[in-house]
HTML snippet that shows the backbone in 3Dmol.js (N, CA, C, O; Angstrom):
<script src="https://3Dmol.org/build/3Dmol-min.js"></script>
<div id="view" style="width:600px;height:400px;position:relative"></div>
<script>
const pdb = `
ATOM      1  N   MET A   1      46.787-144.523  48.350  1.00  0.00           N
ATOM      2  CA  MET A   1      45.251-143.174  47.575  1.00  0.00           C
ATOM      3  C   MET A   1      45.972-142.197  49.058  1.00  0.00           C
ATOM      4  O   MET A   1      46.122-142.544  50.230  1.00  0.00           O
ATOM      5  N   ASP A   2      46.389-140.505  48.139  1.00  0.00           N
ATOM      6  CA  ASP A   2      46.578-139.813  49.202  1.00  0.00           C
ATOM      7  C   ASP A   2      45.008-139.380  50.126  1.00  0.00           C
ATOM      8  O   ASP A   2      43.882-139.146  49.687  1.00  0.00           O
ATOM      9  N   ILE A   3      45.332-139.397  50.989  1.00  0.00           N
ATOM     10  CA  ILE A   3      43.515-139.481  51.778  1.00  0.00           C
ATOM     11  C   ILE A   3      43.280-137.739  51.885  1.00  0.00           C
ATOM     12  O   ILE A   3      42.221-137.456  52.445  1.00  0.00           O
ATOM     13  N   ASN A   4      44.216-136.390  51.374  1.00  0.00           N
ATOM     14  CA  ASN A   4      44.161-135.423  51.635  1.00  0.00           C
ATOM     15  C   ASN A   4      43.917-135.337  50.430  1.00  0.00           C
ATOM     16  O   ASN A   4      44.500-134.288  50.156  1.00  0.00           O
ATOM     17  N   TRP A   5      43.507-135.662  49.586  1.00  0.00           N
ATOM     18  CA  TRP A   5      43.389-135.716  47.748  1.00  0.00           C
ATOM     19  C   TRP A   5      41.949-135.115  48.164  1.00  0.00           C
ATOM     20  O   TRP A   5      41.163-135.526  49.017  1.00  0.00           O
ATOM     21  N   VAL A   6      41.835-133.783  47.110  1.00  0.00           N
ATOM     22  CA  VAL A   6      40.028-133.511  47.426  1.00  0.00           C
ATOM     23  C   VAL A   6      39.503-133.577  46.030  1.00  0.00           C
ATOM     24  O   VAL A   6      40.266-132.798  45.459  1.00  0.00           O
ATOM     25  N   PRO A   7      38.861-133.921  45.328  1.00  0.00           N
ATOM     26  CA  PRO A   7      38.987-133.592  43.777  1.00  0.00           C
ATOM     27  C   PRO A   7      38.433-132.351  43.747  1.00  0.00           C
ATOM     28  O   PRO A   7      37.774-131.725  44.577  1.00  0.00           O
ATOM     29  N   ALA A   8      39.009-131.973  42.079  1.00  0.00           N
ATOM     30  CA  ALA A   8      38.032-129.907  41.686  1.00  0.00           C
ATOM     31  C   ALA A   8      36.375-130.453  42.022  1.00  0.00           C
ATOM     32  O   ALA A   8      36.014-129.276  42.010  1.00  0.00           O
ATOM     33  N   PHE A   9      35.513-130.952  42.211  1.00  0.00           N
ATOM     34  CA  PHE A   9      34.595-130.449  41.519  1.00  0.00           C
ATOM     35  C   PHE A   9      33.854-130.534  43.147  1.00  0.00           C
ATOM     36  O   PHE A   9      32.623-130.519  43.187  1.00  0.00           O
ATOM     37  N   ALA A  10      34.908-130.651  44.904  1.00  0.00           N
ATOM     38  CA  ALA A  10      34.384-131.091  45.742  1.00  0.00           C
ATOM     39  C   ALA A  10      33.807-129.853  46.847  1.00  0.00           C
ATOM     40  O   ALA A  10      34.583-129.148  47.492  1.00  0.00           O
ATOM     41  N   GLY A  11      32.197-129.734  46.931  1.00  0.00           N
ATOM     42  CA  GLY A  11      32.125-128.182  47.666  1.00  0.00           C
ATOM     43  C   GLY A  11      31.293-127.762  46.386  1.00  0.00           C
ATOM     44  O   GLY A  11      30.835-126.680  46.752  1.00  0.00           O
ATOM     45  N   MET A  12      30.867-127.960  45.210  1.00  0.00           N
ATOM     46  CA  MET A  12      30.337-126.963  43.655  1.00  0.00           C
ATOM     47  C   MET A  12      29.124-127.989  44.267  1.00  0.00           C
ATOM     48  O   MET A  12      29.025-129.159  44.635  1.00  0.00           O
ATOM     49  N   THR A  13      28.275-126.791  44.136  1.00  0.00           N
ATOM     50  CA  THR A  13      27.462-126.812  43.654  1.00  0.00           C
ATOM     51  C   THR A  13      26.319-127.707  42.668  1.00  0.00           C
ATOM     52  O   THR A  13      26.733-127.907  41.527  1.00  0.00           O
ATOM     53  N   LYS A  14      25.523-128.027  42.847  1.00  0.00           N
ATOM     54  CA  LYS A  14      24.992-128.947  41.438  1.00  0.00           C
ATOM     55  C   LYS A  14      24.260-127.789  40.673  1.00  0.00           C
ATOM     56  O   LYS A  14      23.547-127.040  41.341  1.00  0.00           O
ATOM     57  N   GLN A  15      24.368-127.608  39.472  1.00  0.00           N
ATOM     58  CA  GLN A  15      24.743-126.419  38.245  1.00  0.00           C
ATOM     59  C   GLN A  15      22.442-127.542  37.877  1.00  0.00           C
ATOM     60  O   GLN A  15      21.960-128.674  37.886  1.00  0.00           O
ATOM     61  N   MET A  16      22.063-126.270  37.676  1.00  0.00           N
ATOM     62  CA  MET A  16      20.876-125.973  37.153  1.00  0.00           C
ATOM     63  C   MET A  16      21.268-125.754  35.575  1.00  0.00           C
ATOM     64  O   MET A  16      21.660-124.635  35.244  1.00  0.00           O
ATOM     65  N   TRP A  17      21.159-126.953  34.445  1.00  0.00           N
ATOM     66  CA  TRP A  17      20.664-126.132  32.870  1.00  0.00           C
ATOM     67  C   TRP A  17      19.866-125.769  33.241  1.00  0.00           C
ATOM     68  O   TRP A  17      19.224-125.811  34.290  1.00  0.00           O
ATOM     69  N   GLN A  18      19.808-124.966  31.516  1.00  0.00           N
ATOM     70  CA  GLN A  18      18.724-123.813  31.216  1.00  0.00           C
ATOM     71  C   GLN A  18      18.297-123.587  29.396  1.00  0.00           C
ATOM     72  O   GLN A  18      19.017-123.066  28.544  1.00  0.00           O
ATOM     73  N   VAL A  19      16.729-124.246  29.188  1.00  0.00           N
ATOM     74  CA  VAL A  19      17.416-124.425  27.521  1.00  0.00           C
ATOM     75  C   VAL A  19      15.979-123.489  27.609  1.00  0.00           C
ATOM     76  O   VAL A  19      14.871-123.770  28.067  1.00  0.00           O
ATOM     77  N   TYR A  20      16.665-121.891  26.772  1.00  0.00           N
ATOM     78  CA  TYR A  20      15.532-121.284  26.370  1.00  0.00           C
ATOM     79  C   TYR A  20      15.422-120.748  24.616  1.00  0.00           C
ATOM     80  O   TYR A  20      16.076-121.005  23.606  1.00  0.00           O
ATOM     81  N   ILE A  21      14.209-119.873  24.931  1.00  0.00           N
ATOM     82  CA  ILE A  21      14.649-119.874  23.101  1.00  0.00           C
ATOM     83  C   ILE A  21      14.170-118.085  23.774  1.00  0.00           C
ATOM     84  O   ILE A  21      13.409-117.666  24.647  1.00  0.00           O
ATOM     85  N   LEU A  22      15.379-117.303  22.502  1.00  0.00           N
ATOM     86  CA  LEU A  22      15.543-115.741  21.819  1.00  0.00           C
ATOM     87  C   LEU A  22      14.019-115.739  21.365  1.00  0.00           C
ATOM     88  O   LEU A  22      13.337-116.760  21.443  1.00  0.00           O
ATOM     89  N   GLU A  23      13.354-114.106  20.719  1.00  0.00           N
ATOM     90  CA  GLU A  23      13.171-113.802  20.353  1.00  0.00           C
ATOM     91  C   GLU A  23      13.930-113.210  19.483  1.00  0.00           C
ATOM     92  O   GLU A  23      15.067-113.646  19.664  1.00  0.00           O
ATOM     93  N   CYS A  24      13.924-112.643  18.847  1.00  0.00           N
ATOM     94  CA  CYS A  24      15.450-111.811  18.216  1.00  0.00           C
ATOM     95  C   CYS A  24      14.154-110.614  17.129  1.00  0.00           C
ATOM     96  O   CYS A  24      13.069-110.925  16.639  1.00  0.00           O
ATOM     97  N   ALA A  25      14.903-109.252  17.100  1.00  0.00           N
ATOM     98  CA  ALA A  25      14.705-107.963  16.734  1.00  0.00           C
ATOM     99  C   ALA A  25      14.025-108.410  15.171  1.00  0.00           C
ATOM    100  O   ALA A  25      13.373-107.538  14.597  1.00  0.00           O
ATOM    101  N   ASP A  26      14.178-109.705  14.531  1.00  0.00           N
ATOM    102  CA  ASP A  26      13.466-109.911  13.363  1.00  0.00           C
ATOM    103  C   ASP A  26      12.260-110.605  13.768  1.00  0.00           C
ATOM    104  O   ASP A  26      11.369-110.497  12.926  1.00  0.00           O
ATOM    105  N   LYS A  27      11.986-111.209  14.676  1.00  0.00           N
ATOM    106  CA  LYS A  27      11.281-112.136  15.051  1.00  0.00           C
ATOM    107  C   LYS A  27      11.039-113.102  15.050  1.00  0.00           C
ATOM    108  O   LYS A  27       9.887-113.421  15.344  1.00  0.00           O
ATOM    109  N   THR A  28      12.053-114.128  14.701  1.00  0.00           N
ATOM    110  CA  THR A  28      12.868-114.961  14.496  1.00  0.00           C
ATOM    111  C   THR A  28      13.493-115.763  15.591  1.00  0.00           C
ATOM    112  O   THR A  28      14.447-115.315  16.227  1.00  0.00           O
ATOM    113  N   LEU A  29      12.925-117.050  15.845  1.00  0.00           N
ATOM    114  CA  LEU A  29      13.474-118.346  16.750  1.00  0.00           C
ATOM    115  C   LEU A  29      14.699-118.349  17.247  1.00  0.00           C
ATOM    116  O   LEU A  29      15.422-118.182  16.265  1.00  0.00           O
ATOM    117  N   TYR A  30      15.616-118.474  18.552  1.00  0.00           N
ATOM    118  CA  TYR A  30      16.597-118.709  18.997  1.00  0.00           C
ATOM    119  C   TYR A  30      16.674-119.605  19.537  1.00  0.00           C
ATOM    120  O   TYR A  30      15.971-119.364  20.518  1.00  0.00           O
ATOM    121  N   THR A  31      17.115-120.766  19.673  1.00  0.00           N
ATOM    122  CA  THR A  31      17.357-121.789  21.100  1.00  0.00           C
ATOM    123  C   THR A  31      18.772-122.415  21.477  1.00  0.00           C
ATOM    124  O   THR A  31      19.700-122.710  20.724  1.00  0.00           O
ATOM    125  N   GLY A  32      18.687-122.513  22.642  1.00  0.00           N
ATOM    126  CA  GLY A  32      19.981-122.554  22.800  1.00  0.00           C
ATOM    127  C   GLY A  32      19.989-122.960  24.929  1.00  0.00           C
ATOM    128  O   GLY A  32      19.092-123.197  25.738  1.00  0.00           O
ATOM    129  N   ILE A  33      21.213-122.863  25.009  1.00  0.00           N
ATOM    130  CA  ILE A  33      21.493-124.169  26.859  1.00  0.00           C
ATOM    131  C   ILE A  33      21.783-123.355  27.560  1.00  0.00           C
ATOM    132  O   ILE A  33      22.157-122.443  26.822  1.00  0.00           O
ATOM    133  N   THR A  34      21.871-123.042  28.561  1.00  0.00           N
ATOM    134  CA  THR A  34      23.191-122.043  29.553  1.00  0.00           C
ATOM    135  C   THR A  34      22.815-122.482  31.426  1.00  0.00           C
ATOM    136  O   THR A  34      21.726-122.691  31.960  1.00  0.00           O
ATOM    137  N   VAL A  35      23.966-122.487  31.911  1.00  0.00           N
ATOM    138  CA  VAL A  35      23.638-122.670  33.008  1.00  0.00           C
ATOM    139  C   VAL A  35      22.941-120.706  33.386  1.00  0.00           C
ATOM    140  O   VAL A  35      22.028-120.337  34.125  1.00  0.00           O
ATOM    141  N   ASP A  36      23.805-119.971  32.568  1.00  0.00           N
ATOM    142  CA  ASP A  36      23.411-119.219  33.557  1.00  0.00           C
ATOM    143  C   ASP A  36      23.018-117.924  32.407  1.00  0.00           C
ATOM    144  O   ASP A  36      23.654-117.017  31.870  1.00  0.00           O
ATOM    145  N   LEU A  37      20.977-118.633  32.369  1.00  0.00           N
ATOM    146  CA  LEU A  37      20.280-117.306  31.843  1.00  0.00           C
ATOM    147  C   LEU A  37      20.364-116.047  31.820  1.00  0.00           C
ATOM    148  O   LEU A  37      19.486-115.544  31.120  1.00  0.00           O
ATOM    149  N   VAL A  38      21.536-114.829  32.622  1.00  0.00           N
ATOM    150  CA  VAL A  38      20.759-114.039  32.404  1.00  0.00           C
ATOM    151  C   VAL A  38      22.792-113.268  32.057  1.00  0.00           C
ATOM    152  O   VAL A  38      23.200-112.138  31.787  1.00  0.00           O
ATOM    153  N   ARG A  39      23.455-114.530  32.256  1.00  0.00           N
ATOM    154  CA  ARG A  39      24.446-113.880  31.180  1.00  0.00           C
ATOM    155  C   ARG A  39      24.801-114.290  29.771  1.00  0.00           C
ATOM    156  O   ARG A  39      25.673-113.883  29.003  1.00  0.00           O
ATOM    157  N   ARG A  40      23.694-115.389  29.636  1.00  0.00           N
ATOM    158  CA  ARG A  40      23.934-115.264  28.025  1.00  0.00           C
ATOM    159  C   ARG A  40      23.148-114.324  27.774  1.00  0.00           C
ATOM    160  O   ARG A  40      23.724-113.336  27.319  1.00  0.00           O
ATOM    161  N   LEU A  41      21.574-114.191  27.938  1.00  0.00           N
ATOM    162  CA  LEU A  41      20.849-113.180  27.123  1.00  0.00           C
ATOM    163  C   LEU A  41      22.511-111.731  27.136  1.00  0.00           C
ATOM    164  O   LEU A  41      23.025-111.157  26.176  1.00  0.00           O
ATOM    165  N   GLN A  42      22.742-111.666  28.183  1.00  0.00           N
ATOM    166  CA  GLN A  42      23.428-110.601  27.917  1.00  0.00           C
ATOM    167  C   GLN A  42      25.194-110.351  26.616  1.00  0.00           C
ATOM    168  O   GLN A  42      25.700-109.444  25.955  1.00  0.00           O
ATOM    169  N   GLU A  43      25.426-111.569  26.877  1.00  0.00           N
ATOM    170  CA  GLU A  43      26.182-112.309  25.195  1.00  0.00           C
ATOM    171  C   GLU A  43      25.114-112.316  24.519  1.00  0.00           C
ATOM    172  O   GLU A  43      25.789-111.849  23.601  1.00  0.00           O
ATOM    173  N   HIS A  44      23.962-112.401  24.019  1.00  0.00           N
ATOM    174  CA  HIS A  44      23.498-112.582  22.935  1.00  0.00           C
ATOM    175  C   HIS A  44      23.103-111.305  22.096  1.00  0.00           C
ATOM    176  O   HIS A  44      22.892-111.272  20.884  1.00  0.00           O
ATOM    177  N   ASN A  45      23.039-110.108  23.130  1.00  0.00           N
ATOM    178  CA  ASN A  45      22.428-108.503  23.070  1.00  0.00           C
ATOM    179  C   ASN A  45      23.898-107.499  22.868  1.00  0.00           C
ATOM    180  O   ASN A  45      23.907-106.416  22.282  1.00  0.00           O
ATOM    181  N   THR A  46      24.820-108.011  23.364  1.00  0.00           N
ATOM    182  CA  THR A  46      25.754-107.095  23.883  1.00  0.00           C
ATOM    183  C   THR A  46      27.251-107.383  23.643  1.00  0.00           C
ATOM    184  O   THR A  46      27.929-106.356  23.626  1.00  0.00           O
ATOM    185  N   SER A  47      28.162-108.922  23.389  1.00  0.00           N
ATOM    186  CA  SER A  47      29.530-108.875  23.286  1.00  0.00           C
ATOM    187  C   SER A  47      29.422-110.059  21.410  1.00  0.00           C
ATOM    188  O   SER A  47      28.586-110.308  20.542  1.00  0.00           O
ATOM    189  N   LYS A  48      31.131-110.459  21.792  1.00  0.00           N
ATOM    190  CA  LYS A  48      31.323-111.251  20.748  1.00  0.00           C
ATOM    191  C   LYS A  48      30.665-112.742  21.573  1.00  0.00           C
ATOM    192  O   LYS A  48      30.200-113.080  20.485  1.00  0.00           O
ATOM    193  N   LEU A  49      30.458-113.291  22.020  1.00  0.00           N
ATOM    194  CA  LEU A  49      29.664-114.733  22.591  1.00  0.00           C
ATOM    195  C   LEU A  49      28.842-114.589  22.327  1.00  0.00           C
ATOM    196  O   LEU A  49      28.439-115.749  22.417  1.00  0.00           O
ATOM    197  N   GLY A  50      27.930-113.987  21.956  1.00  0.00           N
ATOM    198  CA  GLY A  50      26.385-114.292  21.513  1.00  0.00           C
ATOM    199  C   GLY A  50      27.184-115.300  20.068  1.00  0.00           C
ATOM    200  O   GLY A  50      28.136-115.550  19.328  1.00  0.00           O
ATOM    201  N   ALA A  51      26.014-115.497  20.459  1.00  0.00           N
ATOM    202  CA  ALA A  51      25.860-116.564  18.588  1.00  0.00           C
ATOM    203  C   ALA A  51      25.352-116.174  17.209  1.00  0.00           C
ATOM    204  O   ALA A  51      24.271-115.812  16.745  1.00  0.00           O
ATOM    205  N   LYS A  52      26.592-116.400  16.740  1.00  0.00           N
ATOM    206  CA  LYS A  52      26.533-115.938  15.280  1.00  0.00           C
ATOM    207  C   LYS A  52      25.073-115.435  14.833  1.00  0.00           C
ATOM    208  O   LYS A  52      24.779-114.267  14.575  1.00  0.00           O
ATOM    209  N   TYR A  53      24.155-116.629  14.792  1.00  0.00           N
ATOM    210  CA  TYR A  53      22.970-115.994  14.512  1.00  0.00           C
ATOM    211  C   TYR A  53      22.326-114.926  15.193  1.00  0.00           C
ATOM    212  O   TYR A  53      21.452-114.463  14.459  1.00  0.00           O
ATOM    213  N   THR A  54      22.370-114.501  15.986  1.00  0.00           N
ATOM    214  CA  THR A  54      21.215-112.929  17.588  1.00  0.00           C
ATOM    215  C   THR A  54      22.441-111.751  17.288  1.00  0.00           C
ATOM    216  O   THR A  54      22.456-110.632  17.801  1.00  0.00           O
ATOM    217  N   LYS A  55      23.695-112.415  16.107  1.00  0.00           N
ATOM    218  CA  LYS A  55      24.751-111.590  16.037  1.00  0.00           C
ATOM    219  C   LYS A  55      23.978-109.692  15.521  1.00  0.00           C
ATOM    220  O   LYS A  55      23.952-108.603  16.093  1.00  0.00           O
ATOM    221  N   SER A  56      23.411-110.287  14.001  1.00  0.00           N
ATOM    222  CA  SER A  56      23.016-109.396  13.699  1.00  0.00           C
ATOM    223  C   SER A  56      21.540-109.702  13.341  1.00  0.00           C
ATOM    224  O   SER A  56      21.113-109.945  12.212  1.00  0.00           O
ATOM    225  N   ARG A  57      20.604-109.633  14.871  1.00  0.00           N
ATOM    226  CA  ARG A  57      19.292-109.665  14.632  1.00  0.00           C
ATOM    227  C   ARG A  57      18.959-109.274  16.379  1.00  0.00           C
ATOM    228  O   ARG A  57      17.992-109.718  16.998  1.00  0.00           O
ATOM    229  N   ARG A  58      19.772-108.559  16.818  1.00  0.00           N
ATOM    230  CA  ARG A  58      19.754-107.725  17.752  1.00  0.00           C
ATOM    231  C   ARG A  58      18.359-106.386  17.768  1.00  0.00           C
ATOM    232  O   ARG A  58      17.765-105.704  16.934  1.00  0.00           O
ATOM    233  N   PRO A  59      18.357-106.538  18.921  1.00  0.00           N
ATOM    234  CA  PRO A  59      18.136-106.823  19.982  1.00  0.00           C
ATOM    235  C   PRO A  59      17.335-108.237  20.100  1.00  0.00           C
ATOM    236  O   PRO A  59      16.205-108.401  19.641  1.00  0.00           O
ATOM    237  N   VAL A  60      18.054-109.188  20.753  1.00  0.00           N
ATOM    238  CA  VAL A  60      16.651-110.559  21.787  1.00  0.00           C
ATOM    239  C   VAL A  60      15.929-110.642  23.142  1.00  0.00           C
ATOM    240  O   VAL A  60      16.576-110.197  24.089  1.00  0.00           O
ATOM    241  N   LYS A  61      15.010-111.010  23.340  1.00  0.00           N
ATOM    242  CA  LYS A  61      15.053-111.154  24.115  1.00  0.00           C
ATOM    243  C   LYS A  61      14.025-112.807  24.979  1.00  0.00           C
ATOM    244  O   LYS A  61      13.249-113.653  24.536  1.00  0.00           O
ATOM    245  N   ILE A  62      14.431-112.609  25.876  1.00  0.00           N
ATOM    246  CA  ILE A  62      14.169-114.276  26.205  1.00  0.00           C
ATOM    247  C   ILE A  62      12.241-114.876  26.227  1.00  0.00           C
ATOM    248  O   ILE A  62      11.588-114.348  27.126  1.00  0.00           O
ATOM    249  N   VAL A  63      11.599-115.700  25.473  1.00  0.00           N
ATOM    250  CA  VAL A  63      10.259-115.164  26.238  1.00  0.00           C
ATOM    251  C   VAL A  63      10.168-117.255  26.003  1.00  0.00           C
ATOM    252  O   VAL A  63       9.394-117.523  25.084  1.00  0.00           O
ATOM    253  N   TYR A  64      10.714-118.362  26.573  1.00  0.00           N
ATOM    254  CA  TYR A  64      10.545-119.024  26.824  1.00  0.00           C
ATOM    255  C   TYR A  64      12.285-119.330  27.734  1.00  0.00           C
ATOM    256  O   TYR A  64      13.294-118.991  27.115  1.00  0.00           O
ATOM    257  N   ALA A  65      12.442-119.972  29.177  1.00  0.00           N
ATOM    258  CA  ALA A  65      12.649-120.641  29.770  1.00  0.00           C
ATOM    259  C   ALA A  65      12.566-122.125  30.458  1.00  0.00           C
ATOM    260  O   ALA A  65      11.716-121.895  31.319  1.00  0.00           O
ATOM    261  N   LYS A  66      12.777-122.955  30.554  1.00  0.00           N
ATOM    262  CA  LYS A  66      13.339-124.439  31.453  1.00  0.00           C
ATOM    263  C   LYS A  66      14.371-124.914  31.680  1.00  0.00           C
ATOM    264  O   LYS A  66      15.307-125.226  30.943  1.00  0.00           O
ATOM    265  N   LYS A  67      14.077-125.039  33.702  1.00  0.00           N
ATOM    266  CA  LYS A  67      15.527-125.670  34.332  1.00  0.00           C
ATOM    267  C   LYS A  67      15.142-126.875  33.526  1.00  0.00           C
ATOM    268  O   LYS A  67      14.068-127.306  33.105  1.00  0.00           O
ATOM    269  N   PHE A  68      16.542-127.317  33.449  1.00  0.00           N
ATOM    270  CA  PHE A  68      17.037-129.211  33.813  1.00  0.00           C
ATOM    271  C   PHE A  68      18.084-129.596  34.887  1.00  0.00           C
ATOM    272  O   PHE A  68      18.854-128.711  35.261  1.00  0.00           O
ATOM    273  N   ARG A  69      18.177-130.801  35.402  1.00  0.00           N
ATOM    274  CA  ARG A  69      18.851-131.251  36.608  1.00  0.00           C
ATOM    275  C   ARG A  69      19.993-131.066  35.744  1.00  0.00           C
ATOM    276  O   ARG A  69      20.814-130.211  36.076  1.00  0.00           O
ATOM    277  N   ASN A  70      20.236-131.951  34.342  1.00  0.00           N
ATOM    278  CA  ASN A  70      21.811-131.286  34.097  1.00  0.00           C
ATOM    279  C   ASN A  70      22.232-131.887  32.623  1.00  0.00           C
ATOM    280  O   ASN A  70      21.767-132.985  32.317  1.00  0.00           O
ATOM    281  N   ARG A  71      22.842-131.403  31.975  1.00  0.00           N
ATOM    282  CA  ARG A  71      23.414-130.768  31.025  1.00  0.00           C
ATOM    283  C   ARG A  71      22.983-132.006  29.866  1.00  0.00           C
ATOM    284  O   ARG A  71      22.567-131.566  28.793  1.00  0.00           O
ATOM    285  N   SER A  72      23.053-133.469  30.009  1.00  0.00           N
ATOM    286  CA  SER A  72      22.719-134.230  29.069  1.00  0.00           C
ATOM    287  C   SER A  72      20.940-134.016  28.859  1.00  0.00           C
ATOM    288  O   SER A  72      20.448-133.776  27.756  1.00  0.00           O
ATOM    289  N   VAL A  73      19.977-134.181  30.363  1.00  0.00           N
ATOM    290  CA  VAL A  73      18.953-133.881  30.076  1.00  0.00           C
ATOM    291  C   VAL A  73      18.330-132.739  28.599  1.00  0.00           C
ATOM    292  O   VAL A  73      17.610-132.965  27.626  1.00  0.00           O
ATOM    293  N   ALA A  74      19.076-131.473  29.114  1.00  0.00           N
ATOM    294  CA  ALA A  74      18.875-129.641  28.737  1.00  0.00           C
ATOM    295  C   ALA A  74      18.834-130.368  27.443  1.00  0.00           C
ATOM    296  O   ALA A  74      17.727-130.785  27.105  1.00  0.00           O
ATOM    297  N   SER A  75      20.195-130.672  26.384  1.00  0.00           N
ATOM    298  CA  SER A  75      21.006-131.192  25.302  1.00  0.00           C
ATOM    299  C   SER A  75      19.576-131.742  24.670  1.00  0.00           C
ATOM    300  O   SER A  75      19.094-131.013  23.804  1.00  0.00           O
ATOM    301  N   ILE A  76      18.875-132.895  24.990  1.00  0.00           N
ATOM    302  CA  ILE A  76      18.224-133.609  24.630  1.00  0.00           C
ATOM    303  C   ILE A  76      17.042-132.423  23.907  1.00  0.00           C
ATOM    304  O   ILE A  76      16.638-132.401  22.744  1.00  0.00           O
ATOM    305  N   ALA A  77      16.651-131.403  25.163  1.00  0.00           N
ATOM    306  CA  ALA A  77      15.121-131.055  25.499  1.00  0.00           C
ATOM    307  C   ALA A  77      15.698-129.296  24.203  1.00  0.00           C
ATOM    308  O   ALA A  77      14.846-128.571  23.690  1.00  0.00           O
ATOM    309  N   GLU A  78      16.758-129.154  24.078  1.00  0.00           N
ATOM    310  CA  GLU A  78      17.013-128.094  23.277  1.00  0.00           C
ATOM    311  C   GLU A  78      17.276-128.648  21.862  1.00  0.00           C
ATOM    312  O   GLU A  78      17.689-127.831  21.039  1.00  0.00           O
ATOM    313  N   SER A  79      17.030-130.370  21.328  1.00  0.00           N
ATOM    314  CA  SER A  79      17.038-130.484  19.948  1.00  0.00           C
ATOM    315  C   SER A  79      16.233-131.391  19.839  1.00  0.00           C
ATOM    316  O   SER A  79      16.549-132.334  19.114  1.00  0.00           O
ATOM    317  N   LYS A  80      15.243-131.399  20.357  1.00  0.00           N
ATOM    318  CA  LYS A  80      13.804-131.360  20.062  1.00  0.00           C
ATOM    319  C   LYS A  80      13.278-130.264  19.771  1.00  0.00           C
ATOM    320  O   LYS A  80      13.054-129.995  18.590  1.00  0.00           O
ATOM    321  N   ILE A  81      13.030-129.571  20.577  1.00  0.00           N
ATOM    322  CA  ILE A  81      12.870-127.905  20.733  1.00  0.00           C
ATOM    323  C   ILE A  81      13.024-127.339  18.810  1.00  0.00           C
ATOM    324  O   ILE A  81      12.109-126.982  18.068  1.00  0.00           O
ATOM    325  N   LYS A  82      14.622-127.465  18.479  1.00  0.00           N
ATOM    326  CA  LYS A  82      14.705-127.303  17.136  1.00  0.00           C
ATOM    327  C   LYS A  82      14.274-127.657  16.236  1.00  0.00           C
ATOM    328  O   LYS A  82      14.177-127.054  15.167  1.00  0.00           O
ATOM    329  N   LYS A  83      13.899-128.809  16.527  1.00  0.00           N
ATOM    330  CA  LYS A  83      13.254-129.855  15.466  1.00  0.00           C
ATOM    331  C   LYS A  83      11.456-129.323  15.166  1.00  0.00           C
ATOM    332  O   LYS A  83      10.870-129.688  14.146  1.00  0.00           O
ATOM    333  N   LEU A  84      10.851-128.527  16.121  1.00  0.00           N
ATOM    334  CA  LEU A  84      10.051-127.753  16.321  1.00  0.00           C
ATOM    335  C   LEU A  84       9.357-126.942  15.293  1.00  0.00           C
ATOM    336  O   LEU A  84      10.179-126.154  14.823  1.00  0.00           O
ATOM    337  N   SER A  85       8.573-126.847  14.925  1.00  0.00           N
ATOM    338  CA  SER A  85       8.015-126.097  13.430  1.00  0.00           C
ATOM    339  C   SER A  85       8.341-124.222  14.438  1.00  0.00           C
ATOM    340  O   SER A  85       8.928-124.101  15.514  1.00  0.00           O
ATOM    341  N   ARG A  86       7.837-123.294  13.749  1.00  0.00           N
ATOM    342  CA  ARG A  86       8.101-122.541  14.331  1.00  0.00           C
ATOM    343  C   ARG A  86       6.237-122.586  14.984  1.00  0.00           C
ATOM    344  O   ARG A  86       6.043-122.018  16.059  1.00  0.00           O
ATOM    345  N   ALA A  87       5.572-122.955  14.599  1.00  0.00           N
ATOM    346  CA  ALA A  87       3.598-123.330  15.094  1.00  0.00           C
ATOM    347  C   ALA A  87       4.109-123.932  16.347  1.00  0.00           C
ATOM    348  O   ALA A  87       3.801-123.378  17.402  1.00  0.00           O
ATOM    349  N   GLU A  88       4.802-124.928  16.368  1.00  0.00           N
ATOM    350  CA  GLU A  88       4.864-125.568  17.774  1.00  0.00           C
ATOM    351  C   GLU A  88       5.793-124.862  19.263  1.00  0.00           C
ATOM    352  O   GLU A  88       5.596-124.535  20.434  1.00  0.00           O
ATOM    353  N   LYS A  89       6.535-124.907  18.557  1.00  0.00           N
ATOM    354  CA  LYS A  89       7.295-123.403  19.296  1.00  0.00           C
ATOM    355  C   LYS A  89       6.617-122.260  20.040  1.00  0.00           C
ATOM    356  O   LYS A  89       6.529-121.870  21.205  1.00  0.00           O
ATOM    357  N   THR A  90       6.243-121.953  19.010  1.00  0.00           N
ATOM    358  CA  THR A  90       4.868-121.078  19.499  1.00  0.00           C
ATOM    359  C   THR A  90       3.941-121.031  20.123  1.00  0.00           C
ATOM    360  O   THR A  90       3.372-119.944  20.214  1.00  0.00           O
ATOM    361  N   LYS A  91       3.161-122.730  21.129  1.00  0.00           N
ATOM    362  CA  LYS A  91       2.715-123.163  20.611  1.00  0.00           C
ATOM    363  C   LYS A  91       3.451-123.524  22.400  1.00  0.00           C
ATOM    364  O   LYS A  91       3.018-123.214  23.510  1.00  0.00           O
ATOM    365  N   LEU A  92       4.340-124.070  22.099  1.00  0.00           N
ATOM    366  CA  LEU A  92       5.351-124.146  23.677  1.00  0.00           C
ATOM    367  C   LEU A  92       5.903-122.759  24.049  1.00  0.00           C
ATOM    368  O   LEU A  92       6.578-122.837  25.076  1.00  0.00           O
ATOM    369  N   ILE A  93       5.836-121.560  23.562  1.00  0.00           N
ATOM    370  CA  ILE A  93       5.833-119.986  24.624  1.00  0.00           C
ATOM    371  C   ILE A  93       5.401-120.264  24.927  1.00  0.00           C
ATOM    372  O   ILE A  93       5.813-120.786  25.963  1.00  0.00           O
ATOM    373  N   ALA A  94       3.200-120.519  24.516  1.00  0.00           N
ATOM    374  CA  ALA A  94       2.740-119.848  24.902  1.00  0.00           C
ATOM    375  C   ALA A  94       2.071-120.531  26.657  1.00  0.00           C
ATOM    376  O   ALA A  94       1.550-119.907  27.582  1.00  0.00           O
ATOM    377  N   ALA A  95       2.380-121.981  26.518  1.00  0.00           N
ATOM    378  CA  ALA A  95       1.983-122.699  27.127  1.00  0.00           C
ATOM    379  C   ALA A  95       2.695-122.271  29.286  1.00  0.00           C
ATOM    380  O   ALA A  95       2.345-123.006  30.209  1.00  0.00           O
TER     381      ALA A  95
END
`;
const viewer = $3Dmol.createViewer("view");
viewer.addModel(pdb, "pdb");
viewer.setStyle({}, {cartoon: {color: "spectrum"}});
viewer.zoomTo();
viewer.render();
</script>
């Protein structure tokens, strides 16, 4: 084994994943995950990289965000939030 080999991830800091809920201009809610919430909000509002759903409902604003240690846990939380009713999502946002 070559002792000079360094894994590609060496020295990287662990990323925090965030689950977020956006409120669209038409008052609908959109849920997603990201490691960079500011960049992702900008993408949703201005670029082709935003979700298809939000492109026709701009501008969008962040109404909820929660951090998670890894993508797996964040994805599970995102899935659970997407299954909530609008009333339940509203309660989560207000909490």
